[in-house]
C-alpha positions in Angstrom: 12.0 24.6 -22.3 9.8 23.1 -25.0 7.0 25.6 -25.9 4.4 22.8 -25.9 5.3 21.5 -22.5 2.4 21.4 -20.0 4.9 21.2 -17.0 8.5 22.3 -17.2 10.9 21.9 -14.4 14.5 23.1 -14.5 17.3 23.0 -11.9 14.9 22.1 -9.1 16.6 21.9 -5.7 15.3 20.9 -2.2 17.1 20.1 1.0 16.2 19.3 4.5 19.1 18.2 6.7 20.7 17.0 3.4 19.9 17.6 -0.3 16.8 15.6 -1.4 16.4 17.0 -4.9 19.4 18.1 -6.9 19.1 20.0 -10.1 16.0 18.1 -11.4 15.0 18.8 -15.0 11.7 17.4 -16.4 9.2 18.2 -19.1 5.8 16.7 -19.5 3.6 17.4 -22.6 -0.1 17.9 -22.6 -2.0 14.6 -22.6 1.2 12.7 -21.7 1.3 10.0 -19.0 4.8 10.4 -17.5 5.9 7.9 -14.9 8.4 8.7 -12.2 10.1 5.7 -10.4 12.9 5.4 -7.9 13.9 3.6 -4.7 12.3 4.7 -1.5 13.9 7.9 -0.4 14.9 8.9 -3.9 13.0 12.2 -3.7 9.7 11.2 -5.5 7.4 12.3 -2.7 9.4 15.5 -2.1 8.8 16.4 -5.8 5.1 15.6 -5.6 4.7 17.8 -2.4 6.4 20.8 -4.1 4.1 20.5 -7.1 1.1 20.1 -4.8 2.0 23.2 -2.8 2.9 21.3 0.4 6.6 22.2 0.3 8.5 25.2 -1.1 11.4 24.6 -3.4 14.8 25.9 -2.5 15.9 26.7 -6.1 15.1 26.2 -9.8 12.0 27.1 -11.8 8.6 25.4 -12.5 6.4 26.5 -15.4 2.8 25.4 -16.0 1.7 25.9 -19.7 4.5 28.4 -20.0 3.7 30.5 -16.9 5.9 30.6 -13.8 4.3 28.3 -11.1 5.1 29.3 -7.5 2.5 27.7 -5.2 2.4 29.1 -1.7 0.1 26.3 -0.5 -2.3 23.5 -1.6 -4.9 26.2 -2.5 -2.7 27.7 -5.1 -2.0 24.2 -6.6 -5.7 23.5 -6.8 -6.5 26.9 -8.3 -3.8 26.3 -11.0 -5.6 23.1 -12.0 -3.2 20.5 -10.3 -4.8 17.6 -8.6 -3.1 15.0 -6.5 -4.1 11.6 -5.2 -1.5 11.0 -2.5 0.0 7.7 -1.4 -0.7 8.5 2.2 -4.5 8.9 2.0 -5.9 12.3 2.9 -9.6 11.4 3.4 -11.2 12.8 6.6 -12.7 9.7 8.2 -15.5 11.4 10.1 -16.8 13.0 6.9 -19.0 11.2 4.4 -17.7 9.8 1.1 -19.6 12.6 -0.7 -18.3 15.3 1.5 -14.7 14.1 1.1 -15.0 14.1 -2.7 -16.3 17.7 -2.9 -14.6 19.2 0.1 -12.7 21.9 -1.8 -15.9 23.0 -3.6 -19.0 22.1 -1.7 -22.2 22.8 -3.7 -24.3 25.5 -1.9 -28.0 26.4 -1.8 -28.0 29.7 -0.1 -26.0 29.4 3.1 -26.4 25.6 3.4 -24.8 22.7 1.5 -26.8 21.5 -1.4 -27.1 17.8 -0.3 -28.9 16.7 -3.4 -26.2 18.2 -5.7 -23.5 16.9 -3.3 -24.7 13.3 -3.5 -25.5 13.3 -7.2 -21.9 14.3 -7.9 -20.5 11.7 -5.6 -22.7 8.9 -7.0 -21.3 9.7 -10.5 -17.7 9.7 -9.3 -17.8 6.7 -7.1 -19.5 4.7 -10.0 -16.8 5.9 -12.4 -13.9 4.7 -10.1 -15.6 1.3 -9.4 -17.2 1.9 -6.0 -20.8 1.0 -7.1 -21.7 -0.6 -3.9 -20.6 2.4 -1.7 -23.2 4.6 -0.1 -21.9 8.2 -0.7 -23.5 9.1 2.7 -21.4 6.6 4.6 -18.4 7.9 6.7 -15.1 7.4 5.1 -13.9 5.5 8.2 -16.2 2.6 7.2 -14.2 2.0 3.9 -11.6 -0.6 3.4 -8.1 0.5 2.5 -8.6 -0.3 -1.2 -11.9 1.6 -1.3 -10.3 4.6 0.5 -7.5 4.6 -2.2 -10.2 4.7 -4.9 -11.9 7.5 -3.0 -8.6 9.4 -3.1 -8.6 8.9 -6.9 -12.3 10.0 -7.1 -11.4 13.2 -5.2 -8.5 13.9 -7.6 -10.6 13.6 -10.7 -13.5 15.5 -9.4 -12.0 18.7 -10.9 -11.2 19.4 -14.5 -7.4 19.5 -13.9 -4.5 20.3 -16.2 -2.1 18.1 -14.4 -3.1 14.9 -12.3 -0.5 13.5 -10.0 -1.0 9.9 -8.9 1.3 8.6 -6.1 1.2 4.9 -5.8 -2.5 4.9 -7.0 -2.7 1.0 -7.1 -0.7 0.1 -4.1 -3.8 -1.4 -2.2 -5.8 -2.4 -5.3 -6.4 -5.8 -6.8 -5.5 -6.4 -10.5 -9.1 -5.8 -11.8 -9.3 -2.6 -9.8 -5.9 -1.5 -11.1 -7.0 -2.2 -14.6 -10.1 -0.1 -14.3 -8.1 2.8 -12.8 -5.6 2.6 -15.7 -8.5 2.7 -18.2 -9.7 6.0 -16.6 -6.1 7.3 -16.8 -5.9 6.6 -20.5 -9.3 8.4 -21.0 -8.1 11.5 -19.1 -4.8 11.6 -21.1 -6.8 11.2 -24.3 -8.8 14.3 -23.3 -5.6 16.3 -22.8 -4.9 15.9 -19.1 -1.2 15.5 -18.3 -0.5 12.8 -15.7 2.4 12.1 -13.4 2.2 8.4 -12.5 4.3 7.3 -9.6 4.4 3.6 -8.9 6.7 0.7 -7.7 4.8 -1.7 -10.0 7.1 -1.5 -12.9 4.9 -3.7 -15.2 2.2 -1.1 -14.7 4.6 1.8 -15.4 5.7 0.3 -18.7 2.1 -0.5 -19.8 0.3 2.8 -18.7 2.9 5.5 -19.2 4.3 7.1 -22.4 7.6 8.1 -20.8 9.4 7.2 -17.7 11.9 9.1 -15.6 14.2 7.6 -12.9 15.1 9.5 -9.7 18.2 8.2 -7.8 19.4 10.0 -4.7 17.6 13.1 -5.7 18.9 13.3 -9.2 17.2 12.5 -12.4 19.3 9.8 -14.1 17.1 8.6 -16.9 14.1 9.7 -19.0 13.0 7.4 -21.9 10.1 6.2 -23.8 8.4 3.2 -22.2 8.4 1.6 -25.6 12.2 1.5 -25.5 12.7 0.6 -21.8 12.6 -2.7 -19.9 12.2 -3.5 -16.2 15.9 -4.5 -15.9 16.8 -1.2 -17.4 14.7 0.7 -14.8 16.0 -1.4 -11.9 19.6 -0.7 -12.9 18.9 3.0 -13.3 17.2 3.1 -9.9 19.8 1.2 -8.0 22.9 1.8 -10.1 23.5 -1.8 -10.6 21.9 -4.7 -12.6 18.9 -6.6 -11.3 19.7 -9.6 -9.2 17.6 -12.6 -8.5 15.9 -12.4 -5.1 14.0 -14.8 -2.7 15.2 -18.1 -4.0 12.4 -20.5 -3.1 14.1 -23.1 -0.9 12.2 -26.1 0.4 10.3 -25.3 3.5 11.9 -26.3 6.8 8.5 -26.8 8.2 8.4 -29.7 10.7 4.6 -30.2 10.6 4.4 -28.8 14.0 1.1 -26.8 14.3 1.6 -23.4 16.0 -1.8 -21.8 15.3 -5.1 -23.5 14.9 -8.3 -21.7 14.0 -11.5 -23.8 14.2 -14.9 -22.7 12.7 -13.9 -19.0 13.2 -16.6 -16.5 12.6 -16.9 -12.8 13.3 -19.4 -10.0 12.4 -17.4 -9.5 9.1 -16.7 -13.2 8.4 -20.1 -15.0 8.5 -18.7 -18.4 7.1 -16.9 -20.7 9.5 -13.2 -20.7 8.6 -10.8 -23.3 9.8 -7.1 -23.3 9.1 -3.7 -24.3 10.7 -0.3 -22.7 10.5 2.9 -24.7 11.0 6.3 -23.7 12.0 8.8 -22.9 9.3 6.4 -22.1 6.5 5.1 -19.1 4.7 1.4 -19.2 3.8 -0.2 -16.8 1.5 -3.7 -15.3 1.6 -5.2 -14.3 -1.7 -8.6 -12.8 -2.6 -10.3 -9.9 -4.3 -11.0 -6.6 -2.6 -13.7 -7.2 0.0 -13.0 -10.9 0.2 -12.1 -10.7 3.9 -8.3 -11.0 4.0 -7.7 -8.2 6.4 -10.7 -9.3 8.5 -9.3 -12.8 8.8 -5.8 -11.6 9.9 -7.4 -9.2 12.4 -9.6 -12.1 13.9 -6.5 -14.4 14.2 -4.7 -11.6 16.1 -7.6 -11.0 18.5 -8.4 -7.5 17.2 -12.1 -8.3 16.8 -14.4 -10.5 18.9 -15.2 -13.9 17.6 -18.9 -14.8 17.1 -18.1 -18.4 16.8 -15.2 -20.9 16.9 -11.8 -20.4 18.5 -8.2 -19.5 17.8 -5.6 -21.5 19.6 -1.9 -20.7 19.9 0.1 -24.0 20.4 3.6 -23.6 21.9 5.6 -26.8 22.9 2.4 -28.7 23.0 0.6 -26.2 25.3 -2.6 -24.7 23.9 -3.8 -21.2 24.7 -6.9 -19.4 23.4 -6.1 -16.1 21.6 -8.8 -13.8 23.0 -7.3 -10.4 22.5 -4.3 -8.6 20.8 -2.4 -8.2 24.0 -2.6 -11.9 24.6 -1.5 -12.6 21.0 1.6 -10.4 21.4 2.6 -12.1 24.7 2.2 -15.5 23.1 4.7 -14.6 20.3 2.3 -13.4 17.5 3.0 -10.3 15.4 0.6 -8.3 13.3 1.3 -5.8 10.5 -1.8 -4.0 9.3 -2.4 -3.0 5.7 -2.6 0.7 6.5 0.7 1.7 8.1 -0.6 5.2 9.0 -3.7 4.3 11.0 -2.7 0.7 12.0 1.0 0.8 13.1 3.0 4.1 13.1 3.3 6.4 16.0 3.3 9.6 14.1 5.4 12.3 15.7 7.6 9.9 17.4 11.2 8.9 16.6 12.1 5.9 14.4 13.7 4.3 17.5 10.6 4.5 19.5 8.5 3.1 16.6 10.8 0.1 16.3 11.2 -0.5 20.1 7.5 -0.3 21.2 6.6 -4.1 21.2 9.9 -5.0 23.0 9.1 -2.5 25.7 5.7 -4.1 26.2 7.3 -7.0 28.1 8.9 -4.7 30.7 7.7 -5.1 34.3 6.2 -2.2 36.1 8.7 0.5 37.1 11.5 -1.4 35.2 13.8 1.1 33.6 14.5 1.0 29.8 18.3 0.6 29.1 18.6 3.3 26.4 22.0 2.2 25.5 20.9 -1.3 24.7 17.8 0.1 22.9 19.9 2.3 20.7 22.3 -0.5 19.8 19.3 -2.8 18.9 17.8 0.0 16.8 21.1 0.6 14.9 21.3 -3.1 14.1 17.8 -3.2 12.8 18.4 -0.1 10.6 21.5 -1.8 9.1 19.8 -5.2 8.7 16.8 -3.7 6.9 18.7 -0.9 5.1 16.4 1.8 6.5 17.3 5.1 5.1 17.2 7.7 7.9 19.1 10.7 9.2 19.5 9.0 12.6 17.4 7.0 15.1 15.9 10.1 16.5 14.4 11.2 13.2 10.6 11.6 13.2 9.1 8.5 11.4 6.8 10.9 9.5 9.9 12.2 7.6 10.8 8.8 6.3 9.6 7.6 2.9 6.6 5.2 2.8 8.9 2.2 2.1 11.2 3.0 5.0 8.2 3.4 7.3 7.1 -0.1 6.2 10.5 -1.5 7.0 10.4 0.2 10.4 7.2 -1.7 11.2 8.8 -4.9 10.2 11.8 -4.0 12.4 9.4 -3.7 15.3 8.4 -7.3 15.2 11.9 -8.6 14.4 13.0 -6.8 17.6 10.2 -8.6 19.4 11.5 -11.9 17.9 7.9 -13.0 17.3 7.4 -16.7 16.2 4.2 -16.1 14.1 4.0 -13.0 11.9 0.6 -12.1 10.4 1.4 -9.7 7.6 -1.3 -7.6 5.6 0.3 -6.3 2.4 3.8 -6.3 3.8 5.3 -4.7 0.5 2.6 -2.1 -0.1 4.2 1.0 -1.6 7.8 -0.1 -1.5 10.3 -0.1 -4.5 11.4 -3.2 -6.3 14.7 -3.5 -4.4 13.1 -3.1 -1.0 10.4 -5.6 -2.1 13.1 -8.1 -2.9 14.9 -7.5 0.3 11.6 -8.1 2.3 11.1 -11.4 0.4 14.6 -12.4 1.4 13.9 -11.5 4.9 10.7 -13.6 5.0 12.5 -16.6 3.5 15.4 -16.2 6.1 12.8 -16.1 8.9 11.2 -19.2 7.5 14.5 -21.0 7.6 14.8 -20.1 11.3 11.5 -21.8 12.0 9.3 -18.8 12.1 5.8 -18.9 10.7 4.5 -16.2 8.3 0.9 -15.7 7.2 0.7 -13.0 4.6 -2.1 -11.4 2.7 -1.3 -9.7 -0.6 -3.3 -8.4 -3.5 -0.4 -9.4 -5.8 -0.6 -13.1 -6.9 2.9 -13.0 -8.2 4.2 -12.0 -4.8 2.4 -14.9 -3.1 3.7 -17.4 -5.7 7.2 -16.1 -5.3 7.6 -16.6 -1.6 4.8 -18.9 -0.2 4.8 -22.6 0.4 1.0 -22.7 0.1 -1.8 -20.2 -0.7 -5.3 -20.0 0.8 -7.9 -18.2 -1.2 -10.9 -16.3 0.1 -13.8 -15.4 -2.0 -16.7 -13.3 -0.7 -15.5 -13.9 2.9 -15.4 -17.6 2.5 -12.3 -19.8 2.4 -12.6 -21.7 -0.9 -9.4 -23.2 -1.9 -5.9 -24.1 -0.7 -3.1 -24.4 -3.3 0.2 -26.3 -2.8 3.3 -24.9 -4.5 3.1 -27.6 -7.2 -0.4 -26.4 -8.1 0.4 -22.7 -8.5 -1.3 -21.0 -11.4 -2.2 -17.4 -11.5 -5.2 -18.2 -13.6 -6.5 -20.9 -11.2 -5.9 -18.7 -8.1 -7.8 -15.8 -9.7 -10.6 -18.2 -10.7 -10.9 -19.3 -7.1 -10.9 -15.7 -5.9 -13.8 -14.9 -8.2 -15.7 -18.1 -7.6 -18.2 -17.0 -4.8 -18.8 -13.7 -6.3 -19.7 -15.1 -9.7 -21.8 -17.8 -8.0 -23.7 -15.1 -6.0 -24.3 -13.2 -9.3 -25.7 -16.4 -10.9 -27.9 -17.1 -7.8 -29.4 -13.6 -7.8 -29.8 -13.1 -11.5 -33.1 -14.2 -13.2 -31.1 -15.4 -16.2 -28.3 -16.9 -14.3 -25.8 -14.5 -16.0 -22.2 -14.5 -14.8 -21.2 -11.4 -16.6 -21.0 -9.1 -13.6 -17.8 -9.3 -11.5 -16.5 -7.1 -8.7 -13.5 -4.9 -9.1 
């Protein structure tokens, strides 16, 4: 062990039904940003949970600033100066933003909570992380996924920690939000905080971290300076083979047949009339900054929220049917994947098989028996097709890695054989190989005549797989790009257009300097 190491891990082992971490050795210096990458299921989350006190190690030794570190629970981790912003968000939705931030150490005035101190502290932190427009007294449940991810970050940096663990901190963030978060990370490191940075965004890893370690099947197979490492190097170390080209952009097989038509659509969250059409055999992207209305538009198309104006029509073989609610959408062949898999998709505590089979079971008639043999066979085929890492079909979906949970939700709609897929951040929190396999899957579905409408905070992702891209700005549909017109700069400019116009309209000097994160 190096004497100057802030964190020293040696021969760390952990097993559940099978070994998950095997002899892991790792050292992180004070003030160092150390990235850890690996495919879904490689052991990253298990390592984080051991450091955070959520799991007990089976073997090995952990030292923090030279002293043995043996946390018996999260309280010990917190007391030792370790803070964690988890990938699966831990905010309590019924508590306010301010209460979530200071939950571990609520300021007191006698026997009561000091609300003035609580809110003052929260205002300082939410402003620091870029949530200037959030009322600290508002319930956490009112926040978007991106805002809740920034709230998770604010909670983590609310203490003066020795070690900060960030698990997929930018998975739901736009590029400007991620850049702002990274600037805070750099400031914390410069002040002496050691940081473990876990991300599937390998560009971010190489630009933010000082060193990077690769976990593969529970073993540490590479530790190197990011200055001497490339993305292909990391991909090869993660997968054991060289990077391959994915998602070849073939010409669309769209036959110009409209399958979904939204006319002058408005909701409480979408005040500007939005009209769009989706055609068979195409992948349409939806771009926009945080708060632009991407999730709200997909929810409206699926019938999850009532319309205040306009209509959504499902067109099948020339027959039109209004989409009035989610049940009707599903029965007419429309699928929906929400951006937050924990609250908008997974049946926690249920098996992988049940989570994949639920929509298919929705079509059963009253008292009709489920053929468990056919169901298991279908589940096994989906696991193989999507390369879902699991012990077996009966495994609790909570025990799967985030990326494998995401694939289970995609499997759900493949089993249903839906014709139109509305996907909100379909690759959030998945590793590069899984991301490429999802791209390939979307392209193959398009080739079969399926229609995909996908929202993503990553412009590169949209330009990789989409036939055209729609852009929302401040909840208004402002631009449509054909593939020949793709330009990251032009798409980003369109995404900012209504925000900057609004700033100019409300500024006495017409300044355009302010922009949202």
